[in-house]
N, C-alpha and C positions, 0 to 999 in steps of 0.2 A: 509521279511524273509531271503532273500539271504544275506543281510548285516549282520544280526545277526548270521546265521548258517553257512555261507560260507565265510564271510569276504570280499565280494565284492558286489557292488551295481548293481542290475539288476532287471528289471521287464519287463513284456510284454507291448508292445505299444498298444494304443487303436485300431490301425489297423495294422495287421501283415500279411505279405505275406508268405505262406508256400510253398516254391518252390518244395519240394518233392511231394506234392499233387496238386500243381498248383491251390491253392485256397487262397482267401484273407479272413482272420478271422477278423470280426468286433465285438468289445465288446460294444454294445450300452448302456449298463447299468453301464459302468465304472464311469460315473459322477453322478450316482443316489445313494443317501444314502440308506443304508439298511432299516432304519426306514420308508422311503418313500415307499419302496417296500412292507413292512409289512402293512403299512397304506392302500396302494392300494388293497392289498389282502383282508384286512378286509372290506374296503368300498364296494368291489364287491363280498364279500363272496366267494372267490375262494378257491377251495380245495387244501390241502397240501398233497403231497405224502411223506410218510416216507422213509428216506434214508435207504436202506437195508445194507449199509456198517457197519460192527461191530465197526469200529473206529469212526463212526459219533459222532462229539462233543468232541472227545478225540484226536485231531490232533494238530500238531505244528501250523497250521493255526489258529485254535481256541485259542490256547495259546497266539499267537501274537495279535489276536483280543482283548482278555481280557487284555493283557499287554498295548495295546494302550489306551483302556478305562481307565485303572488305571493311566497312564501317563496324559491323558486328564483331569482327576479330579485334579491331583496335579499341572498341568501346562496347564491351559485352552488355547486352540488354537493349541496344539501340533499336533493333528490329521490333521488339515488344513495345517499346515506347512509341515508335512510329505508328504501329497498329493501334495502340491505345488512343493516340491522338485522333486517328480516323474514327475509331469507335465512338469516342466522346463527341466528335463533330456530328455524327448522325444520331446520337442519342438526345441531342437538344432540339427543342421545337424550332421550326423554321417559319419565317414569315412568307406568305404567298406573294409572288411577284406579279 
């Protein structure tokens, strides 16, 4: 999203230290496809809570998700290549600012 809307490449790392709060945020589902999460939910008949946000489903994030699905239909593998690029970005050492 940052590349398309802000003109620079940025994303959160799978593990992020938030120094202002002195906590480490871990995103354990980063490498799990959404369809696998839905399948797990269906397999175990887990309840779904409705998002109370009035913008739910009408966000830039939802738009980009749909855009990537469209690109994937036209260019099979584009989703994996985008994810690989993000993974490579966070795998390289960073200079401290």
